N, C-alpha and C positions, 0 to 999 in steps of 0.2 A: 504494500500500500504506500502511496506517495502522499506526503503532507506538504501542502503548498503554503508558503509564508510570504507576506509582503511587509517590508519595513518602509514606512513613509515618513519623510522628514524634509527639511530644507537643506540646500547645499551648505556645507560647513558644519552640520550637526552630527555627522558620522553615521548616516543611515547605511551606507555601503559597508563600512567597517562592522557595524552592528550585525548586518545580515551575514557577513563572513564569519563572525564569531559564533553566531547561531549554528551555521553549517559545521564549523569545526567542533563545537561542543556536542552536536548531534552525533558526529562520527566517533568521537571519543566515548560516547555513551554505550557503544556496542549494540544499541537497539536498532541502529540504522547502518546498512551496508554501503549506501551510496548517498552522496550529497552534491548539490550544485548551487552556486550562488552567482548572480549577475545583476548589475545595475541598469537602470534606464534614467537618463537625464533629460530634462526639458532644455531650456536654454542653459548653456554651461556657465553659470555664474553663481556666486555665493547668494544664498537666500531663495533660490529657485526650488520648486518641488523636485524631490528625488525619490524615485521608487526603486527599492532594491529587492530582488526576488531570490528566495531560497527554497529549494526543494530538498526534503529529507525522505529517505525511503528504505525499506527493507528489501528492495529489489533494484535492478539497474534502472537508472533514470536516463531516458533517451531524449526527452523533449527539452528544449532550451527556450521556448517561446515565453512571452510575457504571461503572467498569471492573471486570469480574468475573474475567477471565483476562488479566493483564498480560503484555506482552513483557519489560518491565523493572520491577524493584522496587528502590527506593532506600530503605533503612531507616536512620533517624537514631537510633533507640533500640531496641535488641534486646529490651528487657524487655516490649515489647508485641506481640512476634511470636507467632503461633500456627502450628502445623504445617499446618492446612488453608489458611491464607493463603499460606504458602510453596509448598504443593503446587499452588496455583492458577496459578503462573507457567507460561506456555506452554513446550512443548518448545523447546529451544535458546534459551530466554530467559535474561535476566541477573538475578542476585541480587546487589545491591551493599549491603554491610552494614558499619555502624560497630560494631566489636567488638574485644575484646582477644584473640579466638581466631584461629587460623590457618585457612585455607580447608579443610584436611583435617578439622579438628575440627568446623567448621560443617557440612560434608557429612555426617559421622557423626551429629552431634547432631540435625540436622533430617531425616535420612533422605533427603537430596537424591538424585534420580536422576542418572544419568550424562549426561542430555541437557540439564542446566542449566549455565550459565556462572556462576561465583562470583567475586566480587572483595570482599576484606575489607581494611579498614584501621582501625587504632585511632585514629580521628579525635578522639574525646574526649580521649585522652592527648596527642595532638599539640596540641590547643587549650590544654590545661592547661599543657603544657610551654612554650608560646609566649605565655602570658598572653592568650589570645583568649577572654575571658570577658565575657558581657553579662548584666546583671541577676543576677549570681551563678552563672551556669551557662555551660559551654562552648558556644559558638555553632558548631554542627557543620554547619549547612545549606550554607553556601558551600564549606567545605573538602571535603565529600564530593563536590561537583561536580567537583573535580579528579580524583577516582577515576572518576566517571562519564565524563569526557572521555577518560580513559586506556583504558577498556574499550570505548567506543563509537566506532568509526572515523569515523562520519559527522558527529560534532559535535566540533570541535577545541577545545583548551584556549583558544586565542586567542578563539574566539567565546564561550566561557563567560566569559572575562575581560571582553569587551565588554558582555555581558549583565549581569554583576555591576555594572560601572560605570554602565550605563544604569539599573539598578534601584535602586541604593543611593547613587549619586553618587560623584564623584571622591575626595572627602576620606576617606570610609570604605572605599573599594574596595581600597586598597593592602594593608592587613593581611589582608583577606578573600582576595585573590589570592595573597599570599605563603603563607598557611596552606594554601590549595587546592593549590599547587605541592608543598608538603611532603607532603601527604596522597597526592597522585598518585605521589610517589616512594617511598612506603612502603606499597605495596599488594601483597597476595598474590592472584594470579589463577589460577583453574583453569578452563580452557575445556573444557566438556563433562565436568566433574568430574575432568579429568586435567591434571596440571601440564605 
């Protein structure tokens, strides 16, 4: 079975790196025998919407096309969301969102059906509080992966941690992992739209 994931953010937020870390963590988990990750950019400039696609599977992945109906969506910046994009999440899929809203507010605001799993965390605020700022903006991509590991049973936080270290190196990894743990501990989860 192939699980399709979209990481959505703005240029400079690290959506592509986040998607690559998910792929590596999935491979490390031994639950998945193949992974693939690729980005799609709009206009190539900082602040533009960036979609990064990751597929994880217990079988060979042959397709490399864009994902139209994801199983999981990880959103780094709520301001670029559209209702049609949210509605494209498969039934029983996961919607992981960096927001200052609680899960109930997100369900109502975006008209989410009861067959969606929602996890929200105010990762931007956590980054600001902990001075996790890069080039003048909160670096939310690795912290939200703590939330990802919390809601997805098959990819552990330990494997997210290993993939972060592998991707960005030992020296930078400590702060990334620390903030990801904080974000994982401050998440509001509604499975199937119900707490």
